[in-house]
N, CA, C and O of each residue as an XYZ file, in Angstrom:
504
protein
N     108.614     31.784    -38.178
C     107.760     31.951    -37.027
C     108.640     31.859    -35.773
O     109.569     31.053    -35.718
N     108.346     32.668    -34.799
C     109.170     32.656    -33.600
C     108.860     31.440    -32.734
O     107.877     30.733    -32.953
N     109.731     31.213    -31.736
C     109.607     30.016    -30.907
C     108.318     29.975    -30.105
O     107.819     28.893    -29.795
N     107.770     31.134    -29.763
C     106.553     31.141    -28.954
C     105.290     30.939    -29.789
O     104.206     30.742    -29.240
N     105.428     30.987    -31.116
C     104.255     30.817    -31.976
C     103.762     29.376    -31.900
O     104.550     28.435    -31.798
N     102.457     29.228    -31.952
C     101.878     27.891    -31.970
C     102.157     27.255    -33.329
O     102.251     27.946    -34.343
N     102.282     25.970    -33.332
C     102.524     25.234    -34.565
C     101.264     24.466    -34.950
O     100.437     24.122    -34.105
N     101.145     24.212    -36.231
C     100.059     23.390    -36.746
C     100.633     22.050    -37.160
O     101.765     21.976    -37.637
N      99.863     20.998    -36.982
C     100.318     19.704    -37.491
C      99.925     19.613    -38.962
O      98.906     20.160    -39.385
N     100.737     18.926    -39.713
C     100.435     18.751    -41.137
C      99.132     17.971    -41.302
O      98.376     18.198    -42.246
N      98.881     17.057    -40.376
C      97.639     16.284    -40.414
C      96.424     17.206    -40.243
O      95.429     17.057    -40.954
N      96.503     18.162    -39.295
C      95.406     19.102    -39.079
C      95.182     19.941    -40.327
O      94.042     20.138    -40.749
N      96.268     20.438    -40.924
C      96.147     21.262    -42.132
C      95.498     20.461    -43.254
O      94.573     20.946    -43.904
N      95.970     19.245    -43.486
C      95.404     18.424    -44.564
C      93.935     18.100    -44.319
O      93.128     18.124    -45.249
N      93.590     17.800    -43.082
C      92.207     17.486    -42.729
C      91.302     18.700    -42.995
O      90.266     18.575    -43.649
N      91.697     19.862    -42.486
C      90.884     21.073    -42.668
C      90.871     21.515    -44.128
O      89.855     22.011    -44.616
N      91.987     21.339    -44.827
C      92.050     21.713    -46.243
C      91.073     20.860    -47.062
O      90.363     21.372    -47.927
N      91.047     19.561    -46.779
C      90.110     18.666    -47.477
C      88.669     19.091    -47.189
O      87.856     19.193    -48.108
N      88.354     19.339    -45.915
C      87.015     19.783    -45.529
C      86.665     21.091    -46.239
O      85.564     21.232    -46.772
N      87.590     22.040    -46.248
C      87.374     23.353    -46.843
C      87.128     23.252    -48.348
O      86.175     23.838    -48.860
N      87.977     22.514    -49.053
C      87.810     22.380    -50.502
C      86.530     21.627    -50.852
O      85.879     21.947    -51.846
N      86.163     20.630    -50.047
C      84.900     19.908    -50.257
C      83.722     20.845    -50.063
O      82.778     20.832    -50.853
N      83.771     21.660    -49.015
C      82.717     22.632    -48.750
C      82.566     23.597    -49.929
O      81.450     23.841    -50.389
N      83.670     24.143    -50.417
C      83.608     25.079    -51.544
C      83.042     24.413    -52.789
O      82.271     25.024    -53.529
N      83.422     23.167    -53.017
C      82.932     22.431    -54.184
C      81.431     22.162    -54.070
O      80.684     22.391    -55.021
N      80.994     21.682    -52.917
C      79.581     21.340    -52.728
C      78.666     22.560    -52.733
O      77.491     22.451    -53.086
N      79.186     23.708    -52.348
C      78.366     24.921    -52.336
C      78.454     25.690    -53.653
O      77.812     26.727    -53.817
N      79.253     25.176    -54.588
C      79.368     25.833    -55.892
C      80.100     27.161    -55.831
O      79.806     28.071    -56.606
N      81.046     27.276    -54.919
C      81.786     28.523    -54.778
C      82.508     28.851    -56.084
O      83.258     28.027    -56.607
N      82.278     30.056    -56.607
C      82.970     30.424    -57.859
C      84.435     30.738    -57.566
O      84.742     31.433    -56.597
N      85.324     30.236    -58.389
C      86.750     30.484    -58.221
C      87.177     31.486    -59.288
O      87.442     31.098    -60.426
N      87.248     32.782    -58.933
C      87.589     33.784    -59.944
C      88.922     33.468    -60.614
O      89.861     32.999    -59.971
N      88.987     33.729    -61.902
C      90.187     33.421    -62.677
C      91.088     34.638    -62.877
O      92.274     34.495    -63.173
N      90.521     35.840    -62.714
C      91.320     37.031    -62.990
C      90.828     38.228    -62.200
O      89.747     38.215    -61.612
N      91.657     39.267    -62.207
C      91.303     40.527    -61.563
C      90.396     41.283    -62.536
O      90.866     41.766    -63.566
N      89.127     41.390    -62.229
C      88.192     42.082    -63.115
C      88.004     41.333    -64.424
O      88.464     40.201    -64.574
N      87.326     41.972    -65.371
C      87.062     41.327    -66.662
C      88.301     41.255    -67.534
O      88.471     40.310    -68.303
N      89.168     42.255    -67.414
C      90.332     42.309    -68.297
C      91.656     42.192    -67.572
O      92.714     42.315    -68.189
N      91.613     41.959    -66.279
C      92.842     41.871    -65.506
C      93.616     40.597    -65.791
O      93.123     39.705    -66.480
N      94.833     40.513    -65.259
C      95.639     39.306    -65.474
C      95.048     38.105    -64.741
O      94.386     38.251    -63.712
N      95.298     36.922    -65.287
C      94.817     35.697    -64.628
C      95.563     35.463    -63.332
O      96.761     35.730    -63.230
N      94.837     34.958    -62.338
C      95.453     34.608    -61.068
C      96.281     33.336    -61.237
O      95.827     32.366    -61.843
N      97.480     33.351    -60.704
C      98.303     32.147    -60.686
C      97.887     31.267    -59.511
O      97.939     30.040    -59.590
N      97.471     31.917    -58.415
C      97.105     31.211    -57.187
C      95.586     31.219    -57.038
O      94.973     32.287    -57.044
N      94.966     30.031    -56.904
C      93.504     29.969    -56.795
C      92.981     30.702    -55.554
O      93.649     30.761    -54.522
N      91.796     31.247    -55.678
C      91.155     31.966    -54.570
C      91.014     31.070    -53.340
O      91.178     31.532    -52.211
N      90.715     29.803    -53.557
C      90.562     28.875    -52.431
C      91.858     28.747    -51.640
O      91.820     28.580    -50.421
N      92.997     28.821    -52.308
C      94.286     28.745    -51.628
C      94.506     29.970    -50.747
O      94.977     29.845    -49.616
N      94.172     31.140    -51.253
C      94.304     32.385    -50.488
C      93.353     32.350    -49.291
O      93.731     32.732    -48.183
N      92.136     31.898    -49.514
C      91.164     31.809    -48.430
C      91.641     30.843    -47.347
O      91.462     31.103    -46.158
N      92.243     29.735    -47.758
C      92.712     28.774    -46.770
C      93.884     29.324    -45.961
O      93.998     29.039    -44.769
N      94.743     30.098    -46.587
C      95.834     30.755    -45.856
C      95.239     31.678    -44.790
O      95.765     31.763    -43.680
N      94.152     32.367    -45.121
C      93.475     33.228    -44.137
C      92.942     32.397    -42.967
O      93.024     32.827    -41.816
N      92.406     31.229    -43.249
C      91.912     30.337    -42.187
C      93.056     29.972    -41.239
O      92.901     30.031    -40.019
N      94.194     29.598    -41.802
C      95.349     29.232    -40.977
C      95.845     30.418    -40.156
O      96.260     30.251    -39.009
N      95.803     31.614    -40.738
C      96.231     32.818    -40.009
C      95.334     33.059    -38.797
O      95.819     33.461    -37.740
N      94.033     32.818    -38.941
C      93.115     32.979    -37.809
C      93.391     31.904    -36.760
O      93.414     32.193    -35.564
N      93.598     30.685    -37.200
C      93.886     29.586    -36.268
C      95.110     29.906    -35.416
O      95.134     29.617    -34.220
N      96.137     30.513    -36.047
C      97.368     30.841    -35.329
C      97.340     32.236    -34.702
O      98.298     32.642    -34.044
N      96.238     32.971    -34.908
C      96.071     34.325    -34.357
C      97.204     35.263    -34.791
O      97.758     36.009    -33.983
N      97.528     35.206    -36.076
C      98.598     36.027    -36.627
C      98.067     37.433    -36.883
O      96.984     37.604    -37.442
N      98.832     38.429    -36.474
C      98.374     39.816    -36.502
C      99.069     40.704    -37.523
O      98.898     41.922    -37.467
N      99.855     40.148    -38.465
C     100.472     40.988    -39.501
C     100.583     40.217    -40.812
O     100.685     38.990    -40.823
N     100.560     40.961    -41.916
C     100.681     40.332    -43.230
C     102.037     39.654    -43.398
O     102.124     38.590    -44.009
N     103.089     40.258    -42.863
C     104.430     39.674    -42.980
C     104.467     38.309    -42.293
O     105.018     37.353    -42.840
N     103.890     38.216    -41.109
C     103.869     36.933    -40.395
C     102.958     35.912    -41.081
O     103.236     34.713    -41.053
N     101.864     36.389    -41.699
C     101.007     35.466    -42.459
C     101.819     34.872    -43.609
O     101.744     33.673    -43.878
N     102.595     35.722    -44.283
C     103.416     35.242    -45.397
C     104.463     34.241    -44.908
O     104.671     33.207    -45.543
N     105.117     34.534    -43.797
C     106.118     33.603    -43.256
C     105.482     32.264    -42.911
O     106.063     31.209    -43.167
N     104.282     32.308    -42.328
C     103.572     31.072    -42.009
C     103.243     30.308    -43.289
O     103.398     29.088    -43.340
N     102.791     31.018    -44.322
C     102.439     30.334    -45.571
C     103.663     29.677    -46.201
O     103.562     28.589    -46.767
N     104.812     30.330    -46.106
C     106.038     29.722    -46.625
C     106.425     28.479    -45.816
O     106.850     27.469    -46.376
N     106.271     28.570    -44.499
C     106.639     27.454    -43.629
C     105.812     26.202    -43.925
O     106.339     25.090    -43.901
N     104.523     26.377    -44.202
C     103.622     25.250    -44.432
C     103.240     25.089    -45.908
O     102.282     24.379    -46.215
N     103.967     25.731    -46.823
C     103.584     25.760    -48.237
C     103.416     24.368    -48.831
O     102.470     24.132    -49.583
N     104.310     23.450    -48.511
C     104.223     22.109    -49.095
C     102.906     21.425    -48.773
O     102.427     20.612    -49.564
N     102.314     21.733    -47.637
C     101.036     21.137    -47.247
C      99.868     21.992    -47.749
O      98.876     21.459    -48.245
N      99.986     23.314    -47.619
C      98.918     24.225    -48.039
C      98.636     24.085    -49.532
O      97.480     24.018    -49.949
N      99.696     24.042    -50.328
C      99.553     24.037    -51.791
C      99.722     22.640    -52.386
O     100.012     22.509    -53.575
N      99.545     21.611    -51.587
C      99.688     20.239    -52.053
C      98.790     19.998    -53.268
O      97.583     20.235    -53.220
N      99.397     19.524    -54.351
C      98.639     19.217    -55.560
C      98.513     20.370    -56.537
O      98.053     20.165    -57.661
N      98.905     21.576    -56.151
C      98.792     22.731    -57.049
C     100.042     22.954    -57.896
O      99.970     23.634    -58.920
N     101.196     22.394    -57.492
C     102.449     22.563    -58.220
C     102.788     24.047    -58.427
O     103.080     24.483    -59.541
N     102.743     24.804    -57.335
C     103.024     26.233    -57.367
C     104.171     26.559    -56.421
O     104.328     25.930    -55.375
N     104.971     27.552    -56.802
C     105.997     28.051    -55.890
C     105.311     28.954    -54.870
O     104.204     29.431    -55.120
N     105.951     29.197    -53.718
C     105.306     30.053    -52.710
C     104.961     31.441    -53.254
O     105.709     32.021    -54.042
N     103.833     31.949    -52.822
C     103.349     33.251    -53.240
C     104.205     34.350    -52.597
O     104.684     34.192    -51.474
N     104.391     35.446    -53.306
C     105.174     36.550    -52.750
C     104.380     37.241    -51.640
O     103.152     37.160    -51.598
N     105.094     37.917    -50.751
C     104.439     38.599    -49.637
C     103.489     39.679    -50.151
O     102.376     39.809    -49.641
N     103.902     40.440    -51.132
C     103.062     41.516    -51.662
C     101.789     40.965    -52.321
O     100.691     41.475    -52.099
N     101.957     39.922    -53.126
C     100.782     39.354    -53.799
C      99.821     38.737    -52.779
O      98.605     38.873    -52.917
N     100.354     38.064    -51.762
C      99.498     37.487    -50.731
C      98.743     38.586    -49.987
O      97.540     38.463    -49.758
N      99.434     39.648    -49.613
C      98.783     40.768    -48.914
C      97.664     41.365    -49.775
O      96.564     41.610    -49.279
N      97.940     41.596    -51.052
C      96.918     42.157    -51.950
C      95.715     41.232    -52.088
O      94.573     41.692    -52.090
N      95.969     39.931    -52.203
C      94.869     38.978    -52.354
C      94.079     38.827    -51.055
O      92.858     38.675    -51.093
N      94.759     38.865    -49.904
C      94.040     38.798    -48.626
C      93.149     40.022    -48.449
O      92.027     39.904    -47.958
N      93.638     41.196    -48.846
C      92.822     42.406    -48.756
C      91.605     42.287    -49.666
O      90.517     42.743    -49.315
N      91.786     41.676    -50.832
C      90.686     41.513    -51.784
C      89.551     40.667    -51.202
O      88.381     40.916    -51.492
N      89.892     39.669    -50.384
C      88.836     38.836    -49.770
C      88.415     39.384    -48.408
O      87.715     38.712    -47.651
N      88.843     40.602    -48.105
C      88.477     41.299    -46.858
C      89.040     40.637    -45.607
O      88.414     40.656    -44.547
N      90.231     40.051    -45.740
C      90.897     39.504    -44.553
C      92.029     40.448    -44.175
O      92.985     40.633    -44.929
N      91.905     41.032    -43.009
C      92.928     41.917    -42.483
C      93.349     41.367    -41.128
O      92.490     41.005    -40.324
N      94.655     41.294    -40.852
C      95.075     40.795    -39.540
C      94.391     41.582    -38.422
O      94.423     42.813    -38.409
N      93.784     40.874    -37.504
C      93.045     41.517    -36.422
C      91.595     41.789    -36.781
O      90.809     42.138    -35.900
N      91.216     41.645    -38.032
C      89.834     41.839    -38.497
C      89.598     40.811    -39.606
O      89.609     41.152    -40.789
N      89.390     39.590    -39.228
C      89.338     38.466    -40.157
C      88.091     38.463    -41.025
O      87.047     38.993    -40.644
N      88.217     37.857    -42.200
C      87.088     37.707    -43.115
C      85.988     36.875    -42.450
O      86.274     35.875    -41.791
N      84.750     37.285    -42.623
C      83.611     36.644    -41.956
C      83.422     35.188    -42.365
O      82.959     34.384    -41.556
N      83.768     34.828    -43.601
C      83.541     33.456    -44.056
C      84.264     32.442    -43.168
O      83.799     31.312    -43.019
N      85.377     32.827    -42.589
C      86.170     31.899    -41.780
C      85.360     31.371    -40.604
O      85.383     30.172    -40.323
N      84.648     32.253    -39.917
C      83.894     31.849    -38.732
C      82.582     31.169    -39.100
O      82.000     30.457    -38.282
N      82.111     31.386    -40.334
C      80.914     30.700    -40.797
C      81.218     29.249    -41.141
O      80.408     28.362    -40.872
N      82.380     29.004    -41.734
C      82.759     27.646    -42.133
C      83.414     26.887    -40.984
O      83.194     25.687    -40.818
N      84.218     27.592    -40.193
C      84.943     26.975    -39.080
C      84.536     27.638    -37.770
O      85.302     28.434    -37.227
N      83.352     27.329    -37.248
C      82.903     27.981    -36.015
C      83.777     27.663    -34.802
O      83.725     28.371    -33.796
N      84.583     26.593    -34.896
C      85.449     26.258    -33.765
C      86.608     27.244    -33.600
O      87.240     27.289    -32.545
N      86.885     28.029    -34.639
C      87.900     29.076    -34.514
C      87.245     30.250    -33.802
O      86.224     30.762    -34.261
N      87.802     30.666    -32.726
C      87.206     31.717    -31.898
C      87.534     33.091    -32.447
O      88.677     33.377    -32.805
N      86.514     33.939    -32.509
C      86.722     35.334    -32.894
C      87.386     36.070    -31.746
O      87.014     35.893    -30.586
N      88.373     36.900    -32.072
C      88.958     37.761    -31.055
C      88.043     38.981    -30.920
O      87.165     39.192    -31.756
N      88.238     39.759    -29.898
C      87.404     40.960    -29.696
C      87.500     41.906    -30.881
O      86.516     42.554    -31.237
N      88.695     41.995    -31.507
C      88.860     42.915    -32.632
C      88.152     42.401    -33.890
O      87.883     43.188    -34.798
N      87.842     41.089    -33.967
C      87.138     40.529    -35.111
C      85.630     40.796    -35.070
O      84.964     40.775    -36.105
N      85.107     41.042    -33.893
C      83.655     41.181    -33.746
C      83.169     42.501    -34.328
O      83.844     43.526    -34.238
N      81.997     42.454    -34.920
C      81.406     43.649    -35.517
C      80.818     44.546    -34.446
O      80.304     44.085    -33.427
N      80.911     45.884    -34.718
C      80.294     46.946    -33.943
C      80.075     46.670    -32.548
O      79.557     47.520    -31.824
């Protein structure tokens, strides 16, 4: 991340991650295990990909490459307890597209769960 980019505190990430995972658990959010019925199993849980999207919105990141760099920078906190190596840029981009998160056009669930994150003009519908 460049010097002008905003930074997140590890405490903020852990706090929001706990809130996010609790919310998903209490609402019975299904965590898909694979791509389609016969596709390969996901190594990275859907909740982890969704949380990376939340952080990208918080930092107002506008490209998949920068989202990946941010995820690598904060991986130890983002993936705490999962015992996973950092996700590749291509796999992260594909998974973000699958949940309808595109830089500059964020997934709607983010603003429903975290209303304090402000939508940019490009995020707003029609």
